[in-house]
C-alpha positions in Angstrom: 45.7 -15.5 -8.7 43.7 -17.9 -10.8 44.0 -20.6 -8.2 42.9 -18.2 -5.5 40.0 -17.1 -7.6 38.8 -20.7 -8.0 39.1 -21.2 -4.2 37.1 -18.0 -3.6 34.4 -19.1 -6.1 34.1 -22.5 -4.6 33.7 -21.0 -1.1 31.2 -18.4 -2.5 29.4 -21.2 -4.3 29.0 -23.2 -1.2 27.7 -20.2 0.7 25.3 -19.4 -2.1 23.9 -22.9 -2.2 23.5 -23.0 1.6 21.6 -19.7 1.6 19.3 -20.7 -1.3 18.6 -24.0 0.5 17.8 -22.1 3.7 15.4 -19.7 1.9 13.7 -22.6 0.1 13.3 -25.0 2.9 13.3 -23.4 6.4 10.0 -22.8 8.2 11.5 -20.2 10.5 10.7 -16.6 9.4 13.9 -15.3 11.0 15.9 -17.7 8.9 14.0 -16.8 5.8 14.7 -13.1 6.4 18.4 -13.8 7.2 18.9 -15.8 4.0 17.1 -13.2 1.9 19.1 -10.3 3.4 22.4 -12.1 2.6 21.4 -13.2 -0.9 20.4 -9.8 -2.0 23.8 -8.5 -0.9 26.0 -11.4 -2.2 28.5 -10.3 -4.8 29.2 -13.2 -7.2 31.5 -11.3 -9.5 35.0 -12.7 -10.0 37.7 -11.4 -12.3 38.8 -14.9 -13.5 35.8 -17.2 -13.1 32.3 -16.8 -14.3 29.8 -18.0 -11.7 27.0 -20.2 -13.1 23.6 -18.8 -13.9 21.9 -17.5 -10.8 19.0 -15.5 -9.6 18.9 -11.7 -9.0 18.2 -9.7 -5.9 14.6 -9.0 -7.0 13.9 -12.8 -7.2 15.0 -13.4 -3.6 12.6 -10.7 -2.4 9.7 -12.4 -4.2 10.7 -15.9 -3.0 10.9 -14.6 0.5 7.4 -13.1 0.2 6.0 -16.3 -1.3 7.6 -18.5 1.5 6.3 -16.3 4.3 2.7 -16.4 2.9 3.0 -20.1 2.3 4.0 -20.6 5.9 0.7 -19.0 7.0 -1.3 -21.1 4.5 -2.0 -18.2 2.1 -1.9 -19.3 -1.5 -3.5 -16.4 -3.3 0.0 -15.1 -4.4 1.4 -17.4 -6.9 5.2 -17.1 -7.3 6.7 -18.7 -10.4 9.7 -18.6 -12.7 9.3 -17.3 -16.3 11.3 -18.3 -19.4 13.9 -15.6 -18.7 14.5 -17.3 -15.3 13.0 -14.3 -13.4 10.5 -14.8 -10.7 7.1 -13.1 -11.0 4.0 -13.1 -8.9 0.3 -13.3 -9.8 -2.5 -12.6 -7.4 -5.8 -14.4 -7.3 -8.5 -13.5 -8.4 -6.7 -11.2 -10.9 -4.0 -13.6 -11.9 -5.1 -13.7 -15.5 -4.5 -10.0 -16.1 -1.4 -8.6 -14.3 1.9 -9.7 -12.9 4.2 -8.3 -10.2 7.9 -8.1 -9.5 10.2 -6.4 -7.0 12.3 -3.5 -8.3 15.4 -3.1 -6.2 17.1 0.2 -5.4 19.8 0.0 -2.7 18.3 -1.3 0.6 14.7 -0.8 -0.7 12.6 -3.0 -3.0 9.3 -2.0 -4.5 6.6 -4.6 -5.2 5.7 -3.3 -8.7 2.9 -4.0 -11.1 4.5 -4.7 -14.4 2.0 -3.0 -16.7 2.3 0.6 -15.7 5.1 0.1 -13.2 3.0 1.0 -10.2 5.0 0.4 -6.9 2.3 -0.9 -4.6 4.5 -1.1 -1.5 8.1 -0.7 -0.4 10.2 -3.2 1.6 13.4 -2.5 3.5 14.8 -5.7 5.0 17.8 -4.0 6.7 15.6 -1.6 8.7 12.6 -3.9 8.8 10.2 -1.4 7.3 7.3 -1.9 4.9 5.0 0.8 3.6 2.2 1.0 1.0 2.2 3.7 -1.6 -1.2 5.5 -1.6 -0.8 7.1 -5.0 0.0 3.7 -6.6 -2.8 1.9 -4.9 -5.3 4.4 -6.3 -3.7 4.4 -9.8 -3.6 0.7 -10.1 -6.7 -0.6 -8.3 -9.1 2.4 -8.5 -8.3 3.9 -11.8 -7.1 1.0 -13.9 -8.1 -2.5 -12.5 -11.6 -1.5 -11.6 -12.4 -1.1 -15.3 -11.9 -4.9 -15.8 -12.5 -6.4 -12.4 -15.3 -6.2 -9.8 -14.7 -4.4 -6.6 -15.0 -7.7 -4.6 -12.3 -9.3 -6.8 -10.0 -6.3 -6.1 -10.7 -6.4 -2.4 -9.8 -10.1 -2.4 -6.6 -9.3 -4.3 -5.6 -6.7 -1.7 -6.1 -9.2 1.2 -2.9 -11.2 0.8 -0.8 -8.0 0.5 -2.2 -6.9 3.8 -1.7 -10.3 5.3 2.0 -10.2 4.2 2.4 -6.9 6.0 0.8 -8.3 9.1 3.0 -11.3 9.0 6.1 -9.1 8.7 5.0 -7.3 11.8 4.0 -10.3 13.8 6.8 -12.7 12.9 9.7 -10.4 12.2 8.9 -7.2 14.2 8.7 -5.0 11.1 7.3 -1.5 11.3 4.5 -1.4 8.7 2.4 1.4 7.3 -0.7 0.2 5.5 -1.6 3.7 4.3 -5.1 4.0 3.0 -5.6 0.2 3.6 -5.6 0.8 7.3 -9.0 0.0 8.9 -8.2 1.4 12.4 -10.9 3.9 13.5 -9.4 7.3 14.3 -6.6 6.9 11.7 -6.2 10.0 9.6 -4.8 10.3 6.1 -3.4 13.7 5.3 -3.9 15.3 1.9 -0.9 16.2 -0.2 -2.2 19.7 -0.3 -2.3 21.2 3.3 -5.4 23.3 2.6 -8.7 22.6 0.8 -11.0 24.9 -1.2 -14.4 24.3 0.3 -16.0 24.3 -3.1 -14.7 20.8 -3.4 -16.8 19.8 -0.4 -19.8 21.6 -2.0 -19.4 19.3 -5.0 -19.8 16.3 -2.7 -22.9 17.9 -1.2 -24.5 18.3 -4.6 -23.6 14.7 -5.5 -25.4 13.4 -2.4 -28.7 14.9 -3.5 -29.1 12.0 -5.9 -28.3 9.3 -3.2 -29.5 8.2 0.2 -26.4 9.5 1.9 -26.2 12.6 4.0 -23.4 15.1 4.4 -23.1 16.7 7.8 -21.1 19.6 9.3 -18.6 18.5 11.9 -19.4 20.1 15.4 -16.5 22.5 15.3 -17.1 23.6 11.6 -13.8 22.0 10.8 -15.0 19.9 7.9 -17.8 17.5 6.9 -18.9 14.0 7.4 -20.5 11.7 4.9 -22.9 9.2 6.5 -22.9 5.9 4.6 -24.7 2.6 5.1 -24.1 0.1 7.9 -23.0 2.9 10.3 -19.9 3.8 8.2 -18.9 7.5 8.2 -16.3 9.3 6.2 -14.8 12.6 7.4 -13.0 15.2 5.3 -11.7 17.6 8.0 -8.9 19.4 9.8 -7.9 19.5 13.5 -9.3 22.9 14.7 -6.6 22.9 17.5 -3.8 22.5 14.9 -2.4 25.8 13.7 -1.5 24.3 10.2 -5.1 23.2 9.7 -3.9 20.2 7.6 -6.9 18.5 5.9 -7.3 14.8 6.1 -9.7 11.9 5.5 -10.8 9.6 8.3 -13.2 6.6 8.3 -15.2 5.5 11.3 -16.7 2.0 11.0 -18.4 0.1 13.9 -16.5 -3.0 13.0 -13.2 -1.3 12.2 -13.0 -3.3 9.0 -13.5 -0.6 6.4 -10.6 1.5 5.1 -10.5 4.7 3.1 -9.4 2.5 0.2 -12.5 0.5 0.6 -14.7 3.6 0.4 -13.1 4.4 -2.9 -13.5 0.9 -4.1 -17.1 0.2 -3.1 -18.8 3.6 -3.3 -19.2 5.1 -6.8 -20.2 8.5 -5.3 -16.9 8.8 -3.3 -14.8 7.4 -6.1 -16.1 9.8 -8.7 -15.8 12.8 -6.4 -12.2 11.9 -5.4 -11.0 11.2 -8.9 -12.7 14.4 -10.3 -10.9 16.4 -7.7 -7.8 14.4 -7.2 -5.3 17.3 -7.5 -7.0 18.7 -4.4 -7.9 15.5 -2.5 -4.9 13.2 -3.2 -3.7 11.5 0.0 -0.1 11.8 1.0 2.3 8.9 1.4 4.5 9.7 4.4 8.1 8.5 4.3 8.8 5.3 6.3 10.0 5.8 9.8 11.9 3.6 12.2 9.2 3.5 14.8 5.3 3.3 14.5 3.3 6.5 14.6 2.1 7.6 18.0 -1.2 6.1 19.0 -4.2 8.1 17.7 -7.0 9.2 20.0 -10.1 7.0 19.9 -12.4 9.9 20.9 -15.2 10.5 18.5 -17.7 13.4 18.3 -21.0 13.1 16.5 -21.9 15.8 14.0 -24.7 18.1 15.0 -26.1 19.6 11.9 -26.7 19.0 8.2 -23.9 20.4 6.0 -24.7 23.7 4.3 -22.9 24.4 1.0 -21.3 27.8 0.4 -23.4 30.3 -1.4 -22.4 31.0 -5.0 -21.3 29.0 -8.0 -18.6 26.3 -8.0 -15.2 27.5 -9.1 -13.6 25.8 -12.1 -10.9 23.3 -11.1 -7.4 24.1 -12.0 -5.1 21.8 -14.1 -5.4 18.2 -13.0 -2.3 16.4 -11.8 -1.6 13.3 -9.7 0.1 14.0 -6.4 
């Protein structure tokens, strides 16, 4: 049994070395994915022989991410090994403040900020799925990081994460969900709560009185539209033809380069209103699916009148909680 164990370990050791070499050296994304998928599942336990020191599943996910970004010439994510022989990532231009690792749970790994353990996105290599977590994006970037970094620095920190998602989709046919980072016009982001007290919109109307922005009623009285600068418009609305009347956010931008996340990051008015009413306005993170969502309609209807707030005083908010 001891002899057989040595033979097994030697075979396993050779397979391990070959996979690590493949992950470290190949320029083929498919081979990177194959090596990573096998390494995270490789069981190096043996009853008789202790395998030499080796990396853990979380490390291989991070090496895979770093290699794929490197292949596309993106060096903003710096992957390095710490004194405990764990791989960590730091992202320019916020590399001096926070670090990131993958936290593995079964077939899913979460790219997690190490301070407050915010899982910014989830990765499933087996099913080729990748999805951002809307709640964690707001918690980390909008609530915390914005207190010590500029909005432009944080926008630049998000770019390589979006690039990684796009590379997974282009090179490896992953299904990706950018969540509130999606800049596609017509994309809607459902609220966690299906309905919305209109006094929350009244608060936004009051806030616009001190700014140059205008809040407009949508043509079918199914919500409101905030008209920002450079032709950017933010809708808070529901589909009048949908029986559920599920409320959602939607951004319309002439260049299709502005996401809902960007409006929170760059516009103090929207950020304060959203955070003050987060229990009502929190955006849902839908569970990852095996196929992309059906294509949204590009049809767009201009609002026709200035938004009129409801008569009466604003109701007091209930207990605040993150959704």
